[in-house]
Structures are given as structure tokens and as C-alpha cells.
BADRENKOL-469565 format. One line per field, with one value per atom (N, C-alpha, C, CB): residue number from 1; atom name; residue in three letters; z, x, y. Coordinates in steps of 0.1 Angstrom, whole numbers. Glycine has a CB too. Example, Ala and Ser with C-alpha at 12.3 -4.5 7.8 and 13.67 -1.06 7.14 Angstrom:
2
resi	(1	1	1	1	2	2	2	2)
name	(N	CA	C	CB	N	CA	C	CB)
resn	(ALA	ALA	ALA	ALA	SER	SER	SER	SER)
Z	(78	78	78	90	71	71	79	57)
X	(132	123	132	113	128	137	129	141)
Y	(-57	-45	-33	-45	-22	-11	0	-6)
***
This chain:
220
resi	(1	1	1	1	2	2	2	2	3	3	3	3	4	4	4	4	5	5	5	5	6	6	6	6	7	7	7	7	8	8	8	8	9	9	9	9	10	10	10	10	11	11	11	11	12	12	12	12	13	13	13	13	14	14	14	14	15	15	15	15	16	16	16	16	17	17	17	17	18	18	18	18	19	19	19	19	20	20	20	20	21	21	21	21	22	22	22	22	23	23	23	23	24	24	24	24	25	25	25	25	26	26	26	26	27	27	27	27	28	28	28	28	29	29	29	29	30	30	30	30	31	31	31	31	32	32	32	32	33	33	33	33	34	34	34	34	35	35	35	35	36	36	36	36	37	37	37	37	38	38	38	38	39	39	39	39	40	40	40	40	41	41	41	41	42	42	42	42	43	43	43	43	44	44	44	44	45	45	45	45	46	46	46	46	47	47	47	47	48	48	48	48	49	49	49	49	50	50	50	50	51	51	51	51	52	52	52	52	53	53	53	53	54	54	54	54	55	55	55	55	56	56	56	56	57	57	57	57	58	58	58	58	59	59	59	59	60	60	60	60	61	61	61	61	62	62	62	62	63	63	63	63	64	64	64	64	65	65	65	65	66	66	66	66	67	67	67	67	68	68	68	68	69	69	69	69	70	70	70	70	71	71	71	71	72	72	72	72	73	73	73	73	74	74	74	74	75	75	75	75	76	76	76	76	77	77	77	77	78	78	78	78	79	79	79	79	80	80	80	80	81	81	81	81	82	82	82	82	83	83	83	83	84	84	84	84	85	85	85	85	86	86	86	86	87	87	87	87	88	88	88	88	89	89	89	89	90	90	90	90	91	91	91	91	92	92	92	92	93	93	93	93	94	94	94	94	95	95	95	95	96	96	96	96	97	97	97	97	98	98	98	98	99	99	99	99	100	100	100	100	101	101	101	101	102	102	102	102	103	103	103	103	104	104	104	104	105	105	105	105	106	106	106	106	107	107	107	107	108	108	108	108	109	109	109	109	110	110	110	110	111	111	111	111	112	112	112	112	113	113	113	113	114	114	114	114	115	115	115	115	116	116	116	116	117	117	117	117	118	118	118	118	119	119	119	119	120	120	120	120	121	121	121	121	122	122	122	122	123	123	123	123	124	124	124	124	125	125	125	125	126	126	126	126	127	127	127	127	128	128	128	128	129	129	129	129	130	130	130	130	131	131	131	131	132	132	132	132	133	133	133	133	134	134	134	134	135	135	135	135	136	136	136	136	137	137	137	137	138	138	138	138	139	139	139	139	140	140	140	140	141	141	141	141	142	142	142	142	143	143	143	143	144	144	144	144	145	145	145	145	146	146	146	146	147	147	147	147	148	148	148	148	149	149	149	149	150	150	150	150	151	151	151	151	152	152	152	152	153	153	153	153	154	154	154	154	155	155	155	155	156	156	156	156	157	157	157	157	158	158	158	158	159	159	159	159	160	160	160	160	161	161	161	161	162	162	162	162	163	163	163	163	164	164	164	164	165	165	165	165	166	166	166	166	167	167	167	167	168	168	168	168	169	169	169	169	170	170	170	170	171	171	171	171	172	172	172	172	173	173	173	173	174	174	174	174	175	175	175	175	176	176	176	176	177	177	177	177	178	178	178	178	179	179	179	179	180	180	180	180	181	181	181	181	182	182	182	182	183	183	183	183	184	184	184	184	185	185	185	185	186	186	186	186	187	187	187	187	188	188	188	188	189	189	189	189	190	190	190	190	191	191	191	191	192	192	192	192	193	193	193	193	194	194	194	194	195	195	195	195	196	196	196	196	197	197	197	197	198	198	198	198	199	199	199	199	200	200	200	200	201	201	201	201	202	202	202	202	203	203	203	203	204	204	204	204	205	205	205	205	206	206	206	206	207	207	207	207	208	208	208	208	209	209	209	209	210	210	210	210	211	211	211	211	212	212	212	212	213	213	213	213	214	214	214	214	215	215	215	215	216	216	216	216	217	217	217	217	218	218	218	218	219	219	219	219	220	220	220	220)
name	(N	CA	C	CB	N	CA	C	CB	N	CA	C	CB	N	CA	C	CB	N	CA	C	CB	N	CA	C	CB	N	CA	C	CB	N	CA	C	CB	N	CA	C	CB	N	CA	C	CB	N	CA	C	CB	N	CA	C	CB	N	CA	C	CB	N	CA	C	CB	N	CA	C	CB	N	CA	C	CB	N	CA	C	CB	N	CA	C	CB	N	CA	C	CB	N	CA	C	CB	N	CA	C	CB	N	CA	C	CB	N	CA	C	CB	N	CA	C	CB	N	CA	C	CB	N	CA	C	CB	N	CA	C	CB	N	CA	C	CB	N	CA	C	CB	N	CA	C	CB	N	CA	C	CB	N	CA	C	CB	N	CA	C	CB	N	CA	C	CB	N	CA	C	CB	N	CA	C	CB	N	CA	C	CB	N	CA	C	CB	N	CA	C	CB	N	CA	C	CB	N	CA	C	CB	N	CA	C	CB	N	CA	C	CB	N	CA	C	CB	N	CA	C	CB	N	CA	C	CB	N	CA	C	CB	N	CA	C	CB	N	CA	C	CB	N	CA	C	CB	N	CA	C	CB	N	CA	C	CB	N	CA	C	CB	N	CA	C	CB	N	CA	C	CB	N	CA	C	CB	N	CA	C	CB	N	CA	C	CB	N	CA	C	CB	N	CA	C	CB	N	CA	C	CB	N	CA	C	CB	N	CA	C	CB	N	CA	C	CB	N	CA	C	CB	N	CA	C	CB	N	CA	C	CB	N	CA	C	CB	N	CA	C	CB	N	CA	C	CB	N	CA	C	CB	N	CA	C	CB	N	CA	C	CB	N	CA	C	CB	N	CA	C	CB	N	CA	C	CB	N	CA	C	CB	N	CA	C	CB	N	CA	C	CB	N	CA	C	CB	N	CA	C	CB	N	CA	C	CB	N	CA	C	CB	N	CA	C	CB	N	CA	C	CB	N	CA	C	CB	N	CA	C	CB	N	CA	C	CB	N	CA	C	CB	N	CA	C	CB	N	CA	C	CB	N	CA	C	CB	N	CA	C	CB	N	CA	C	CB	N	CA	C	CB	N	CA	C	CB	N	CA	C	CB	N	CA	C	CB	N	CA	C	CB	N	CA	C	CB	N	CA	C	CB	N	CA	C	CB	N	CA	C	CB	N	CA	C	CB	N	CA	C	CB	N	CA	C	CB	N	CA	C	CB	N	CA	C	CB	N	CA	C	CB	N	CA	C	CB	N	CA	C	CB	N	CA	C	CB	N	CA	C	CB	N	CA	C	CB	N	CA	C	CB	N	CA	C	CB	N	CA	C	CB	N	CA	C	CB	N	CA	C	CB	N	CA	C	CB	N	CA	C	CB	N	CA	C	CB	N	CA	C	CB	N	CA	C	CB	N	CA	C	CB	N	CA	C	CB	N	CA	C	CB	N	CA	C	CB	N	CA	C	CB	N	CA	C	CB	N	CA	C	CB	N	CA	C	CB	N	CA	C	CB	N	CA	C	CB	N	CA	C	CB	N	CA	C	CB	N	CA	C	CB	N	CA	C	CB	N	CA	C	CB	N	CA	C	CB	N	CA	C	CB	N	CA	C	CB	N	CA	C	CB	N	CA	C	CB	N	CA	C	CB	N	CA	C	CB	N	CA	C	CB	N	CA	C	CB	N	CA	C	CB	N	CA	C	CB	N	CA	C	CB	N	CA	C	CB	N	CA	C	CB	N	CA	C	CB	N	CA	C	CB	N	CA	C	CB	N	CA	C	CB	N	CA	C	CB	N	CA	C	CB	N	CA	C	CB	N	CA	C	CB	N	CA	C	CB	N	CA	C	CB	N	CA	C	CB	N	CA	C	CB	N	CA	C	CB	N	CA	C	CB	N	CA	C	CB	N	CA	C	CB	N	CA	C	CB	N	CA	C	CB	N	CA	C	CB	N	CA	C	CB	N	CA	C	CB	N	CA	C	CB	N	CA	C	CB	N	CA	C	CB	N	CA	C	CB	N	CA	C	CB	N	CA	C	CB	N	CA	C	CB	N	CA	C	CB	N	CA	C	CB	N	CA	C	CB	N	CA	C	CB	N	CA	C	CB	N	CA	C	CB	N	CA	C	CB	N	CA	C	CB	N	CA	C	CB	N	CA	C	CB	N	CA	C	CB	N	CA	C	CB	N	CA	C	CB	N	CA	C	CB	N	CA	C	CB	N	CA	C	CB	N	CA	C	CB	N	CA	C	CB	N	CA	C	CB	N	CA	C	CB	N	CA	C	CB	N	CA	C	CB	N	CA	C	CB	N	CA	C	CB	N	CA	C	CB	N	CA	C	CB	N	CA	C	CB	N	CA	C	CB	N	CA	C	CB	N	CA	C	CB	N	CA	C	CB	N	CA	C	CB	N	CA	C	CB	N	CA	C	CB	N	CA	C	CB	N	CA	C	CB	N	CA	C	CB	N	CA	C	CB	N	CA	C	CB)
resn	(UNK	UNK	UNK	UNK	UNK	UNK	UNK	UNK	UNK	UNK	UNK	UNK	UNK	UNK	UNK	UNK	UNK	UNK	UNK	UNK	UNK	UNK	UNK	UNK	UNK	UNK	UNK	UNK	UNK	UNK	UNK	UNK	UNK	UNK	UNK	UNK	UNK	UNK	UNK	UNK	UNK	UNK	UNK	UNK	UNK	UNK	UNK	UNK	UNK	UNK	UNK	UNK	UNK	UNK	UNK	UNK	UNK	UNK	UNK	UNK	UNK	UNK	UNK	UNK	UNK	UNK	UNK	UNK	UNK	UNK	UNK	UNK	UNK	UNK	UNK	UNK	UNK	UNK	UNK	UNK	UNK	UNK	UNK	UNK	UNK	UNK	UNK	UNK	UNK	UNK	UNK	UNK	UNK	UNK	UNK	UNK	UNK	UNK	UNK	UNK	UNK	UNK	UNK	UNK	UNK	UNK	UNK	UNK	UNK	UNK	UNK	UNK	UNK	UNK	UNK	UNK	UNK	UNK	UNK	UNK	UNK	UNK	UNK	UNK	UNK	UNK	UNK	UNK	UNK	UNK	UNK	UNK	UNK	UNK	UNK	UNK	UNK	UNK	UNK	UNK	UNK	UNK	UNK	UNK	UNK	UNK	UNK	UNK	UNK	UNK	UNK	UNK	UNK	UNK	UNK	UNK	UNK	UNK	UNK	UNK	UNK	UNK	UNK	UNK	UNK	UNK	UNK	UNK	UNK	UNK	UNK	UNK	UNK	UNK	UNK	UNK	UNK	UNK	UNK	UNK	UNK	UNK	UNK	UNK	UNK	UNK	UNK	UNK	UNK	UNK	UNK	UNK	UNK	UNK	UNK	UNK	UNK	UNK	UNK	UNK	UNK	UNK	UNK	UNK	UNK	UNK	UNK	UNK	UNK	UNK	UNK	UNK	UNK	UNK	UNK	UNK	UNK	UNK	UNK	UNK	UNK	UNK	UNK	UNK	UNK	UNK	UNK	UNK	UNK	UNK	UNK	UNK	UNK	UNK	UNK	UNK	UNK	UNK	UNK	UNK	UNK	UNK	UNK	UNK	UNK	UNK	UNK	UNK	UNK	UNK	UNK	UNK	UNK	UNK	UNK	UNK	UNK	UNK	UNK	UNK	UNK	UNK	UNK	UNK	UNK	UNK	UNK	UNK	UNK	UNK	UNK	UNK	UNK	UNK	UNK	UNK	UNK	UNK	UNK	UNK	UNK	UNK	UNK	UNK	UNK	UNK	UNK	UNK	UNK	UNK	UNK	UNK	UNK	UNK	UNK	UNK	UNK	UNK	UNK	UNK	UNK	UNK	UNK	UNK	UNK	UNK	UNK	UNK	UNK	UNK	UNK	UNK	UNK	UNK	UNK	UNK	UNK	UNK	UNK	UNK	UNK	UNK	UNK	UNK	UNK	UNK	UNK	UNK	UNK	UNK	UNK	UNK	UNK	UNK	UNK	UNK	UNK	UNK	UNK	UNK	UNK	UNK	UNK	UNK	UNK	UNK	UNK	UNK	UNK	UNK	UNK	UNK	UNK	UNK	UNK	UNK	UNK	UNK	UNK	UNK	UNK	UNK	UNK	UNK	UNK	UNK	UNK	UNK	UNK	UNK	UNK	UNK	UNK	UNK	UNK	UNK	UNK	UNK	UNK	UNK	UNK	UNK	UNK	UNK	UNK	UNK	UNK	UNK	UNK	UNK	UNK	UNK	UNK	UNK	UNK	UNK	UNK	UNK	UNK	UNK	UNK	UNK	UNK	UNK	UNK	UNK	UNK	UNK	UNK	UNK	UNK	UNK	UNK	UNK	UNK	UNK	UNK	UNK	UNK	UNK	UNK	UNK	UNK	UNK	UNK	UNK	UNK	UNK	UNK	UNK	UNK	UNK	UNK	UNK	UNK	UNK	UNK	UNK	UNK	UNK	UNK	UNK	UNK	UNK	UNK	UNK	UNK	UNK	UNK	UNK	UNK	UNK	UNK	UNK	UNK	UNK	UNK	UNK	UNK	UNK	UNK	UNK	UNK	UNK	UNK	UNK	UNK	UNK	UNK	UNK	UNK	UNK	UNK	UNK	UNK	UNK	UNK	UNK	UNK	UNK	UNK	UNK	UNK	UNK	UNK	UNK	UNK	UNK	UNK	UNK	UNK	UNK	UNK	UNK	UNK	UNK	UNK	UNK	UNK	UNK	UNK	UNK	UNK	UNK	UNK	UNK	UNK	UNK	UNK	UNK	UNK	UNK	UNK	UNK	UNK	UNK	UNK	UNK	UNK	UNK	UNK	UNK	UNK	UNK	UNK	UNK	UNK	UNK	UNK	UNK	UNK	UNK	UNK	UNK	UNK	UNK	UNK	UNK	UNK	UNK	UNK	UNK	UNK	UNK	UNK	UNK	UNK	UNK	UNK	UNK	UNK	UNK	UNK	UNK	UNK	UNK	UNK	UNK	UNK	UNK	UNK	UNK	UNK	UNK	UNK	UNK	UNK	UNK	UNK	UNK	UNK	UNK	UNK	UNK	UNK	UNK	UNK	UNK	UNK	UNK	UNK	UNK	UNK	UNK	UNK	UNK	UNK	UNK	UNK	UNK	UNK	UNK	UNK	UNK	UNK	UNK	UNK	UNK	UNK	UNK	UNK	UNK	UNK	UNK	UNK	UNK	UNK	UNK	UNK	UNK	UNK	UNK	UNK	UNK	UNK	UNK	UNK	UNK	UNK	UNK	UNK	UNK	UNK	UNK	UNK	UNK	UNK	UNK	UNK	UNK	UNK	UNK	UNK	UNK	UNK	UNK	UNK	UNK	UNK	UNK	UNK	UNK	UNK	UNK	UNK	UNK	UNK	UNK	UNK	UNK	UNK	UNK	UNK	UNK	UNK	UNK	UNK	UNK	UNK	UNK	UNK	UNK	UNK	UNK	UNK	UNK	UNK	UNK	UNK	UNK	UNK	UNK	UNK	UNK	UNK	UNK	UNK	UNK	UNK	UNK	UNK	UNK	UNK	UNK	UNK	UNK	UNK	UNK	UNK	UNK	UNK	UNK	UNK	UNK	UNK	UNK	UNK	UNK	UNK	UNK	UNK	UNK	UNK	UNK	UNK	UNK	UNK	UNK	UNK	UNK	UNK	UNK	UNK	UNK	UNK	UNK	UNK	UNK	UNK	UNK	UNK	UNK	UNK	UNK	UNK	UNK	UNK	UNK	UNK	UNK	UNK	UNK	UNK	UNK	UNK	UNK	UNK	UNK	UNK	UNK	UNK	UNK	UNK	UNK	UNK	UNK	UNK	UNK	UNK	UNK	UNK	UNK	UNK	UNK	UNK	UNK	UNK	UNK	UNK	UNK	UNK	UNK	UNK	UNK	UNK	UNK	UNK	UNK	UNK	UNK	UNK	UNK	UNK	UNK	UNK	UNK	UNK	UNK	UNK	UNK	UNK	UNK	UNK	UNK	UNK	UNK	UNK	UNK	UNK	UNK	UNK	UNK	UNK	UNK	UNK	UNK	UNK	UNK	UNK	UNK	UNK	UNK	UNK	UNK	UNK	UNK	UNK	UNK	UNK	UNK	UNK	UNK	UNK	UNK	UNK	UNK	UNK	UNK	UNK	UNK	UNK	UNK	UNK	UNK	UNK	UNK	UNK	UNK	UNK	UNK	UNK	UNK	UNK	UNK	UNK	UNK	UNK	UNK	UNK	UNK	UNK	UNK	UNK	UNK	UNK	UNK	UNK	UNK	UNK	UNK	UNK	UNK	UNK	UNK	UNK	UNK	UNK	UNK	UNK	UNK	UNK	UNK	UNK	UNK	UNK	UNK	UNK	UNK	UNK	UNK	UNK	UNK	UNK	UNK	UNK	UNK	UNK	UNK	UNK	UNK)
Z	(-250	-236	-231	-230	-221	-216	-208	-208	-209	-201	-186	-206	-178	-163	-158	-156	-150	-145	-133	-141	-132	-121	-113	-127	-100	-91	-86	-79	-90	-86	-98	-79	-95	-105	-99	-112	-107	-102	-98	-112	-92	-87	-100	-78	-100	-111	-107	-117	-116	-113	-106	-126	-109	-103	-88	-110	-84	-70	-62	-69	-68	-61	-58	-70	-67	-65	-54	-77	-54	-43	-29	-46	-28	-16	-12	-17	-22	-19	-13	-32	-19	-14	0	-23	3	16	26	16	21	30	33	23	24	27	37	14	37	47	61	43	61	73	79	71	70	74	79	62	72	76	90	66	93	106	117	105	113	123	127	117	117	120	128	106	124	132	146	125	148	161	170	160	164	172	176	164	166	169	181	157	179	190	203	185	202	214	221	210	213	220	227	209	221	227	240	217	239	251	262	247	257	266	274	259	267	274	285	264	282	292	303	285	300	311	320	305	313	320	329	311	324	333	345	324	342	353	364	348	359	368	376	361	370	376	387	366	383	392	402	384	398	406	417	398	415	424	428	437	441	446	440	461	438	432	418	431	410	396	396	387	406	407	411	417	418	422	412	436	404	394	380	395	375	361	358	356	368	367	364	379	371	369	355	379	350	337	326	334	327	317	318	319	330	332	324	346	324	317	302	319	296	282	278	277	288	286	287	295	296	299	290	313	286	278	264	278	258	244	234	239	226	217	208	208	204	195	202	189	215	223	224	237	226	227	214	231	203	190	188	179	190	188	197	189	210	219	216	234	213	210	198	209	187	174	176	164	184	186	196	190	206	216	214	230	206	203	198	193	188	184	195	173	206	216	224	226	223	229	218	237	206	196	187	202	188	180	169	189	157	145	137	137	142	136	126	146	115	106	111	91	105	110	112	101	102	103	115	90	118	130	143	129	143	155	158	153	147	149	154	136	149	153	168	145	172	186	196	188	193	202	201	198	189	188	195	173	194	201	216	197	221	236	240	240	232	236	236	226	225	224	236	211	240	251	264	252	266	278	279	279	268	268	270	256	262	263	276	252	283	297	306	303	307	315	310	316	297	291	294	275	293	296	310	292	319	333	337	342	330	333	328	326	317	312	322	299	328	337	350	341	354	366	364	371	351	348	350	333	350	353	368	345	374	388	394	392	406	412	414	426	417	418	405	421	394	381	379	369	383	382	391	384	403	413	408	427	401	396	385	390	376	366	372	357	382	388	395	399	401	407	397	415	385	374	369	363	374	371	361	365	357	348	355	343	348	353	352	345	358	358	344	365	335	321	313	314	316	309	314	313	326	331	324	347	322	314	300	314	294	280	277	274	285	282	290	285	300	308	308	323	312	313	299	320	290	277	269	268	268	261	268	260	281	288	289	302	294	296	283	303	272	259	253	250	255	250	258	251	271	279	275	293	271	268	253	275	245	230	225	223	229	223	227	228	240	244	236	259	233	225	211	224	205	192	192	187	202	204	204	216	212	213	199	223	192	179	169	174	169	159	163	159	176	181	177	196	178	175	160	179	152	137	133	130	140	137	142	142	154	160	152	174	143	135	126	126	124	115	121	114	135	141	138	156	132	128	117	124	111	100	104	94	117	122	121	137	120	118	104	125	95	81	74	79	81	75	67	86	54	45	45	30	56	56	50	71	53	46	49	50	61	65	59	80	59	54	39	57	32	18	14	12	22	20	21	30	31	33	21	45	16	4	-8	1	-10	-22	-20	-24	-8	-6	-10	9	-6	-9	-24	-3	-31	-46	-53	-51	-50	-57	-52	-57	-40	-34	-34	-42	-32	-32	-19	-44	-7	6	8	17	3	5	-2	1	-14	-22	-16	-36	-13	-7	6	-6	15	28	28	37	18	16	12	6	3	-2	9	-14	17	28	39	34	42	51	46	54	33	28	29	13	28	30	44	26	54	68	71	77	66	68	62	62	50	44	52	30	60	68	81	70	87	100	100	107	91	91	90	80	81	81	95	70	101	114	124	119	125	135	132	135	119	116	118	101	115	118	133	112	141	156	161	162	155	159	156	153	144	140	150	126	154	163	176	165	181	194	193	198	182	181	181	168	174	173	187	163	194	208	217	214	215	224	221	222	209	206	209	191)
X	(-370	-369	-360	-364	-365	-357	-346	-366	-334	-322	-325	-310	-319	-321	-312	-317	-318	-311	-303	-321	-290	-281	-279	-268	-280	-278	-263	-287	-255	-241	-232	-239	-220	-210	-197	-211	-187	-174	-166	-166	-155	-147	-141	-135	-143	-139	-128	-151	-120	-110	-116	-103	-128	-134	-136	-147	-138	-140	-128	-144	-116	-104	-103	-92	-107	-107	-117	-111	-128	-139	-133	-151	-125	-119	-108	-112	-101	-91	-97	-83	-109	-116	-121	-128	-125	-130	-118	-137	-106	-94	-91	-82	-92	-90	-100	-91	-112	-122	-117	-136	-112	-107	-95	-102	-86	-75	-80	-65	-90	-95	-101	-106	-110	-117	-107	-129	-97	-87	-78	-79	-73	-64	-70	-58	-83	-90	-92	-103	-97	-100	-88	-107	-77	-64	-58	-54	-59	-53	-61	-54	-75	-83	-82	-98	-82	-81	-68	-84	-57	-44	-43	-33	-48	-48	-56	-54	-69	-77	-71	-91	-66	-60	-48	-56	-40	-29	-33	-20	-44	-50	-55	-61	-63	-69	-58	-78	-47	-36	-29	-26	-27	-22	-31	-19	-44	-53	-52	-67	-51	-51	-38	-53	-27	-14	-13	-3	-18	-18	-29	-18	-41	-52	-52	-65	-45	-44	-58	-36	-61	-74	-86	-74	-86	-98	-101	-95	-90	-93	-96	-80	-90	-93	-108	-84	-114	-128	-138	-130	-134	-143	-140	-142	-128	-125	-123	-113	-116	-113	-124	-106	-135	-147	-153	-157	-153	-159	-150	-159	-137	-128	-129	-114	-131	-132	-145	-133	-155	-167	-164	-179	-157	-154	-144	-149	-135	-126	-132	-114	-143	-148	-160	-153	-169	-180	-176	-191	-180	-176	-179	-183	-169	-170	-182	-157	-186	-198	-211	-200	-211	-223	-223	-223	-211	-210	-214	-195	-210	-213	-228	-206	-235	-249	-257	-253	-253	-261	-259	-256	-247	-245	-253	-231	-252	-258	-273	-254	-279	-293	-299	-298	-291	-295	-291	-290	-281	-276	-287	-265	-296	-307	-316	-315	-317	-326	-321	-327	-308	-303	-299	-291	-305	-303	-291	-303	-284	-272	-275	-260	-278	-281	-268	-292	-260	-247	-248	-237	-241	-241	-231	-236	-231	-223	-208	-224	-203	-189	-186	-185	-193	-191	-194	-200	-204	-207	-195	-220	-190	-178	-166	-175	-164	-152	-154	-151	-166	-168	-165	-182	-171	-169	-155	-179	-149	-136	-126	-132	-128	-119	-120	-123	-132	-134	-128	-148	-130	-125	-109	-130	-104	-89	-84	-85	-91	-87	-87	-96	-96	-97	-85	-110	-80	-68	-55	-68	-55	-42	-40	-43	-51	-50	-41	-64	-43	-34	-20	-40	-19	-5	2	-6	-5	1	4	-9	-4	-1	11	-14	12	24	36	22	35	47	52	45	42	46	51	33	46	51	65	42	69	82	93	82	89	99	100	95	112	113	112	126	107	106	119	99	130	143	147	154	144	147	138	145	126	117	121	102	125	129	142	132	151	163	160	172	150	145	140	135	132	127	138	116	148	158	167	167	167	174	166	177	155	147	136	156	133	123	109	124	99	86	79	77	68	61	58	47	54	51	63	43	74	87	92	98	90	93	86	91	73	65	70	50	73	76	90	76	100	114	119	122	112	117	107	119	95	85	81	72	78	73	84	69	97	107	109	120	111	115	103	121	92	80	74	69	75	70	77	71	91	98	95	113	93	90	77	89	67	54	51	43	60	57	53	70	59	54	40	64	36	22	13	21	17	8	6	14	17	16	6	30	7	-3	-17	1	-19	-33	-37	-33	-29	-32	-36	-20	-28	-31	-44	-19	-46	-59	-71	-58	-70	-81	-83	-78	-73	-74	-82	-61	-79	-86	-100	-78	-102	-115	-124	-114	-118	-127	-136	-118	-133	-141	-155	-135	-156	-169	-179	-167	-174	-183	-192	-174	-188	-197	-211	-190	-213	-226	-235	-226	-230	-237	-240	-230	-234	-237	-225	-249	-215	-203	-195	-194	-193	-187	-172	-192	-166	-151	-147	-146	-135	-129	-137	-115	-141	-148	-162	-149	-169	-183	-182	-189	-172	-171	-168	-160	-160	-157	-170	-147	-178	-191	-200	-198	-201	-209	-204	-209	-191	-186	-187	-171	-186	-188	-202	-185	-212	-226	-228	-235	-221	-223	-215	-220	-203	-194	-194	-180	-199	-198	-184	-208	-174	-160	-154	-152	-158	-153	-138	-160	-132	-118	-110	-114	-113	-106	-108	-110	-120	-123	-116	-138	-117	-111	-96	-116	-90	-76	-71	-71	-78	-75	-77	-83	-88	-90	-79	-104	-75	-65	-52	-63	-49	-37	-37	-35	-49	-50	-47	-64	-53	-51	-36	-59	-30	-15	-7	-11	-11	-4	-5	-9	-16	-18	-11	-33	-10	-5	10	-11	15	29	39	32	37	46	46	42	35	35	43	20	41	49	64	44	67	82	88	83	81	86	87	76	78	79	91	66	94	105	118	105	118	130	133	128	122	123	129	110	124	128	143	120	148	162	170	165	165	172	173	165	163	163	172	148	172	181	195	178	199	213	216	215)
Y	(-137	-138	-126	-151	-118	-107	-112	-97	-105	-109	-106	-101	-115	-113	-102	-126	-93	-82	-86	-70	-82	-85	-73	-91	-75	-64	-63	-65	-73	-74	-72	-87	-66	-65	-67	-51	-70	-73	-60	-81	-62	-50	-43	-55	-30	-22	-12	-15	-7	3	16	8	19	31	28	35	15	12	15	-3	13	16	31	12	39	54	57	61	50	52	49	43	38	34	45	20	50	60	73	63	77	88	86	92	74	70	70	56	66	66	81	59	90	104	109	112	105	109	103	104	91	86	94	71	98	107	120	109	126	139	139	144	129	129	125	119	117	113	124	101	131	143	153	149	157	167	162	170	150	145	144	131	138	137	150	129	160	173	180	182	180	186	179	187	165	157	158	143	159	161	175	160	185	198	198	209	193	193	183	188	172	162	168	150	176	182	192	190	199	208	201	217	190	182	175	171	171	165	174	159	187	197	200	210	201	203	192	205	180	169	168	155	173	173	184	175	196	207	207	220	203	203	192	202	181	170	165	175	167	161	167	162	180	187	181	202	180	175	160	177	153	139	136	132	145	144	149	150	158	164	160	180	163	160	145	168	139	125	116	120	116	107	110	109	122	125	118	140	120	113	98	118	93	79	73	75	81	77	76	87	85	85	74	98	71	60	46	61	45	32	28	33	38	34	32	46	21	18	29	5	32	43	43	44	32	31	35	16	33	37	52	31	58	73	79	76	74	79	79	72	68	67	76	52	76	84	99	81	103	118	122	121	113	117	118	107	110	109	119	96	123	132	146	127	149	162	171	162	167	175	180	168	172	176	189	165	192	204	215	201	213	223	221	236	210	207	198	202	203	195	193	202	183	180	169	177	169	158	147	163	136	125	128	113	136	140	148	148	158	167	159	180	151	143	134	135	128	119	127	112	139	147	150	159	154	158	146	162	135	123	117	112	116	111	121	109	134	143	142	158	141	139	126	140	115	102	103	92	109	111	119	117	130	138	130	150	122	114	104	106	99	91	99	82	110	118	125	129	127	134	126	135	113	105	104	91	104	105	118	103	129	142	143	153	138	139	131	134	119	111	117	97	125	132	143	138	150	160	154	169	143	136	130	125	128	122	132	117	145	156	158	169	155	156	170	150	171	184	191	183	184	191	199	181	193	199	211	189	211	222	233	218	230	240	246	234	239	244	254	233	251	260	273	254	272	284	292	281	286	293	301	283	296	304	316	294	318	330	327	340	314	311	313	297	318	319	305	329	304	291	286	292	295	291	288	302	295	292	278	303	275	262	251	261	253	244	242	248	253	253	248	267	252	248	236	260	232	221	209	225	212	201	195	206	204	199	191	211	196	188	174	195	174	162	153	165	158	150	145	157	154	150	138	162	138	127	114	130	115	104	97	107	104	98	98	106	102	102	89	107	77	65	62	53	66	63	72	66	84	93	87	107	82	76	64	71	56	45	50	37	61	66	71	78	79	84	73	93	63	52	45	42	43	37	45	35	59	67	67	82	66	65	53	66	41	29	29	17	35	36	46	41	54	63	55	72	42	33	32	19	34	32	44	32	55	66	61	78	50	45	42	33	39	36	48	31	60	72	75	84	68	70	77	78	80	87	77	93	80	70	71	72	65	64	50	66	46	35	22	33	19	7	7	5	19	19	17	33	24	22	7	31	1	-13	-22	-19	-19	-26	-24	-22	-12	-9	-17	6	-17	-24	-39	-21	-44	-59	-63	-62	-54	-57	-58	-47	-49	-48	-58	-34	-60	-69	-84	-64	-86	-99	-105	-109	-96	-100	-95	-95	-101	-96	-97	-103	-108	-110	-100	-124	-97	-87	-73	-87	-69	-56	-54	-54	-63	-62	-62	-73	-69	-69	-55	-79	-49	-35	-25	-31	-27	-17	-19	-20	-31	-34	-28	-48	-28	-22	-7	-26	-1	13	17	18	9	12	11	3	0	-2	10	-15	15	26	39	28	40	52	51	54	39	37	35	25	27	23	35	14	45	56	64	66	65	72	64	73	51	43	43	29	43	43	57	39	67	81	83	91	77	78	71	73	59	52	59	38	65	73	85	78	92	103	98	110	87	81	78	69	72	69	82	61	92	105	111	114	111	117	109	117	95	87	90	72	93	96	110	93)
***
């Protein structure tokens, strides 16, 4: 009698390496998206701060769309409609584009709040000392406003890193997608999800602790 073929196998040491590689992919797409999104968000925030009503009527509604529409819908729509305009992007690049714009829409309000935290008397004093507009932004607004909104930015960054799991719907094998693949094969969801959660914790906790250390250093 021929032995019965099994499509399932238990968790193996090589599976841990597979999850570690997937965690690296999560880090890669998160770092790129957060970096690009923070840069764009700072520009958008500056435009909304300086543009006032003009930016509120033009840029504001666009950013509100990206903040309001669920991220998974944005990912699916962009990935499917991008080829219609000649953009044949793989799941990784599609994820970077949408996560970056999503991050920028959140950072824009954070950046604007940081600029508004710097009082006009302080800015006028900087200009009276002979600073140019850009020197005022660099040496006065950025240090003071940046410290004021740094905790909010850290929250945005950690949120985007966790939201990167949604890119799995496009086929990008990051940590969550890899966990789903292993759960299907091993039939050990509790073990796999525990390991995946430990990876997410290992990625997030050092960032939050370093941010808290910086805040204490600035406060002193």
C-alpha cells in the first residue's frame, strides 16, 4: 500500500529564516515610504502653512482623500489602474508609492502644526537679526517646531510601518504575507503569529524607546 502524501509539515528552522527575510522586506518598504513621505509631507505642510486659504482649497482636499480612504482600497485601485496610464509597477513599487503618499498626507498636518508652534514674535526677532527667510526656517522653525511635533511624527512612522502589512494584498511577501503562507503549510497559526508579532515588536520597540530618550534629552 502506498504511503499517504501529506501537504502539511511542521514548523522548521528554515521557516524562521524565511520570516526574518520577510521582516527585512517590511523594514525596506517602511523605511523608503516613511523617508519619502516625511520629505513630501514637510513640503506639503510648509505649503499649507504659507499658502493659507489657497492651499486649504487646493492641496487640503487632496490630502484629505488619502487620509480618509482606507489604505487597502488605495493600494488595490492604484495597482490595478496604474497600467492604464503606462505605469507597470511591481507590488513593491506600488506599495512604496501609495504608502509614501499616505504618509505624506499625515505628516503634512504634523509639519504644519510644528510651524504654527513657533510664535510670530520669535520669527520676527530672527528676521530682525538679519536672518533670511530660509535661515529662519532652518535655524528657528525647524529646531523648535520639530521638537514640538516629534512624538506625533514617531506615531505616524510606527503606524505606516504596521500598515505596510496591507501591501500583502498586492502579492508582496512581507512579514504578514509570509506568516499567512507558513500558516497554510504548517497549520500552526498560534506559533507563527507569535513569532511574527515578536518581529513587529522588535522593529517597533527600539524606535519608540529611542524617541523617548531623545525627548528626555531635549527636555533637559
